N, C-alpha and C positions, 0 to 999 in steps of 0.2 A: 774049484766049484764057485768060490766067492767071486772070482774074476768073471766067470761066465754069467753069474747072477747079476753082477753090476752092469755088464754089457747089455744083458736083456732088459734091465731096468732103464738104462740110458736110451736104448732103442725105443722102448715103450713110451718114455716121456717125450722123445722127439716125435714119434708118430702121433701121439695124442695132441702135441702142440701144433703139428702140421694140420691135423684134422680140424682142430679148434679154429685155427686161423682160416682155413678154407671155408668152414661153416659160417664164420663171421663175414667173410667177403668172398663170395663165389662169382664175382663179376669178372675177375681176371683183368680188371681195368685199373689203370693208374692215371690220374689227371693232375696236371700241374700248370702253374702260371709261369710263363717265361717273360722276363723283363729285360729289355735290351737297352744298353746305355745310349745316351745321346751321341749323335754323329756331328760332323763339321762340314760335310760336303754340300748339303742342301738345307734350306731353312727349316723344312718340315722334319728333318732329322734331329734338330736341336733339342726337341722335347722328349726324345726316346720313343720306344715302341714296345708292344707286348703281344703275346699270343697264348692260346691255350693248347697245351700238349696232351694228347691222349695216346697212351700206350696200352695195347691190348695183347696180352701174352697168349691168349687162345688163338687169335687170328694172326699173331706175329706181325702186328702193324704198329707204326709209330708216326703219328701225324700231328701237324701243328695247324690249328685253325686261326687264320689271320683275317681280321675284320678291317684292315687298313689298305685294301687293294683297290686301285683305280686304273682305268684304261686311258692312256694318252691318245689312243686311236679312236676314242669315242667321238662321233660326229658332233661338232660344236663344243668340243672339250673346254676351250678357254672361256667361251661365253657362259657355259653352264657353271664353270668354276667361279667366275666373277659374280654371277647372279645367285650363287648359293644353291644351285639346283643339280650339282654334279652328284651322280650316284656312285657310292663306294660299294664294294661287295666282299663277301666272305670267300676266301680262297683256302684250299687245303693242300698242304705240301708235306713232303717227307721231312721228318725232323732233321736228318743229316744235311739235307739241302738248305733248310732254314738256318741251321747253325753255321754252315759253311759260308753263306752269304754275309752273315754278320762278322764272322772271323775275317773275311776278306776286307771288310770295312773297318776292322780293328775296333769293334764295339763289343764290350763285355756282355755276357748273358748270365742272368741269375734265375735259378729255378726254385719255385716253392711248391712242394708236393702238398696237395690239398687233403685235408682230413674229411673224407666223405664215406658214407656207408655204401654198401654194394648197390642198394636201390638208388641212392643219390647219384652214384657214378653212372649207372645204366641210364637213368633219366636224363642226366646231362649229356651223355654221349649221344643219345637219341635226339635230343634237342639240337645239338651241334650238327649232326648229320642232316636233320631236317632244315636247318638254317642254310646249309651249304647247297641245297637243291637249287636248280636253275631258277625255279619260279619264286624262291624265297630269299636268295642270297643278296639281292640289291637293297640298299637303303640310302636315304638322303643324309649325307654326312653333315655334321655340325661340329666344328672343332671343340667347342666348349661343352655342349650338352648331349651330343650323340656321336661319339667317335669310336675308334678302334679299341679304346680302353674302357669307356663306359659300357660298351656292349658286353665286354667280358665280365665286368663287375656285375651287371644285371644277370648274366648267365649264372654266375656263382650264387648270387643272392637269391635268385628265383628257384634254384634247385637244392639249396642247403636248408635243412629244417632242424631246429628253429632257425629263422633268418639271422645271420650274423649281425652283431651290433658293432658298428665301426666307430672308432674314436678319432677326434680331430688330429690331423698330422701336420697342420700348419698353424702359425700363431693366430690367436684370436684377432679378427678384424682384417685378415689378409684379403685383398681384392683379387679379381681375375687378372688384372694388369700386373699387379705386384708378383703374382705367382709365375706368370710367364717371363717377367723380367729376370727372375733368378736364372732361368735357362738361357735367355738371350744374352745376358751379361757373361755367364760362364762360357758360352760358346763364342764370345766376342762378335756376336751378330748385330753390330751397331746399325747397319743399314736396314736389316730386317726389323729391328726394334723401331727405327724411325718410320718405316712403312706401316707397321702395325699401329703405332701411336697416331699416325695421320688418319688411317682408315677406320679405326675402332673408336666409337663414341663414348659418352659418359657412362653407359650401362656396363662397360668393361671395368669401371671403378666401383662396382657393387661388391659388397662383402660376400664371400663364398660360404655356403654351408659345407658341412663335412662331405656330403655326397657329391656336391658340385666340384669340390677340390680333387676328386678322383678322376677327372678328365686327363690328368697327367699320370703316365705310367708309374713313375717312381712313387707317387703318392698312393696309388692303389697297392703297390707292393708293401709299403709301410703299413697301410691300413690292414692288410691281411695278417701281417705279423702281430699287430696289436689288437686284433679282434677279440671279443670277450673271452676271458681266460677260462670260464667254465665250459665253454664249447670251443676249444682250440681249433683254429681253422687251418693252420699250417703244421703238417707233420714234420717236415724237414726242409731245410734251405741249403742250397749249395751253389757255388759258382761254376758254371759249365765252361766258361771261357773268360779269362781275365786279361786285362791289358795294362800297360804302363801308362802313366799320365801323359796326355798329348803335349806336344811341344807348344810353348807359348807362341800364339799367333797374333800378338799385338800388331795392329796396323796403324800407321800414322795417318792413313787416309780415312778418317772418320767423318761423319756428317758435321759434327761441331767444328772441327778444324777447317774443313773445306768451306763451310758457309761463313765462318768468321773471316777466313782469308779473302773470300769474294767481297764481303762487306767492306773490309779495310781497303782492298784494292780499288773498289768503286769510289769510296770516299776520297782516297788519295788522288786519283786521276780527275775527280770532279773539280779539284782545285786549279786544274790547268785551264787556260783559255785557248789552247790549241784547237783549231777548227776540226782537225781530223778526230781528235779525242772527243770533242763535243758531238760530232756526228755519230761516233761510236756509242756514246751515252744515250743519244736519242734512240738508236736502234735497240740498245740494251733495255732501256725502259719499256719500249713497246713489247718486246719479247717477254720480258720479266713479268709485266702485268698481265699479258695475254695468257701465259701459262699458269699464273696464279689463279686467274679466273677459270681456266679449264679444270684445275684441281678442285675448285669450289663446285663446279658442275658435277664432277665425278663424285664428290662427297654427298651431294644431294641425291644423285642416282643410287649410290650405295645405300642410302638411308631409305629411299622411297620405292625403288624399283628392284630390290633384291630381297632374298629371304634371310640375309645376314642380320639377325636381331641386334647384335651388338654394334652395328654400324649406325644405329639411330642416335639422335641427340648429340651430334658431333660438334663440339665447340671449336674445332679448327675452322669452321665457317665464319668465326668472328674475324679472322684475318684473311682467309682465302675466299674473297667475294666473287661470285659468278659474274657480277657486273663488270669486273675488270676486263673480261674478254672483249667487251665493246669499248670501254673507256681507254683501252690500250691504244686505240687509234686516235685518241684525243689527248695523249699524254702531255704534249706541249702546245695544245690549242690555246688561243687567246680568247676564246669564247668564255663569257662570264660564268655560265653554268658549269663548264668543264673545270675552270679554276676553283669554283666552290666545291665541286666533287672531290678534288684532290686535297683541298683544305680539310674537308670533312673526314676524308680518309686518314690524313695525318693525325687529326685530333682523336678520332675514335680508336685507331690502332695504338695510340699512346696510352689511352685508358685501358685497352686490352692488355698491353704489356705491363702496366702497373698492377693489374689484377691477375697476372699470369699464374702465380702460385696459389691463388685463392679460388680458382674456378672449380666447378663441380667435377671437371674432367682433368686428369693428370696430363699435362702437356709435355711434349718432348723439348727439353732445353736447347737442343741443337737447332731448333727453329727460331730461337730468339734473334740471331743475326739476320734471318730472313725478314722477320717482322720489323726489325730496326731499319733494314734496307728499304722496305716498303714505305715506312714513315719518312725516311730521309729523301727518297726520290719523289714522294708525293709532295712534301714541303718544297722541294726544289722546283717541281713543276708549277706549283702555285705561285711561288715568288718570281720565277723567271718568265712565266707565260705572259 
């Protein structure tokens, strides 16, 4: 009889616990943040990715909402991308398909189950479904301020009450550029780092707020873990797919090595009096200054003719002068005004180089040999013309 009584008591406790749990959360919904590790195949993969997973046991569905989708087939894709007008959109895919894609790329996936009430889950689920509708799913993507990660942060923050209080996850004083450097350096994306440093201006060296730092998926993941302890935001955390550390992909062909080699090669052959070499140098100078000028024109257009806010105030224009596109045709002219132009170029670029590490914008050191070469060939043009 005692055994029967104990069994009845156990069943009663279990039933009451189930009823209590059901009463507390009748949504049948489980929402979690999926954070995917950085990849190495494409530049945009270096920073990682994330999505919101919604599992509904009543409808037996398991979807991932992905705010980082774009269409290569979009008419004028590249021009829209360059001008900062490319529309990204919310896509909804089966969780297993999402997981398989990242497993194929050998990218780890971490899941954080969010601590939400039934009402909060229902509200967030409805908001996600509404966002994914054809008339609502598109938005103008901004890598730093409105991307696939900040959209998820806003979704969580807007539907969790009281709103979570996030703590800093990066060192005090960290700038946008320093934050992305961590990923570019870890991914050995030296050429991508160079391109970013050339195109992004002084505003990229602004210090981030805690909210602004959450444009990076890993930062958002850590922020959720450390959200105010009185209202814990993460119920559980697990690794859905783990990977071994990637093989070291150090490359000898880095911008710094290449540009230094070119500088030394040009200086070395400039010592020769050979006519063929001198003709080669004449052609090299024209091409070199012409494309430097084209780069300057591009930087001005990125500053004034696009929606990329962080391309403004670009100090690379101190060495990449648009006027070089015209003056490239007068590189060895004997005209006095042309000689003065190249003397002025050599003097001003020398000043730029001396102040390289003190400019309001952090400059890429791989460009130093390029600036040295501009100085050297400008001085050579002035002295020989």
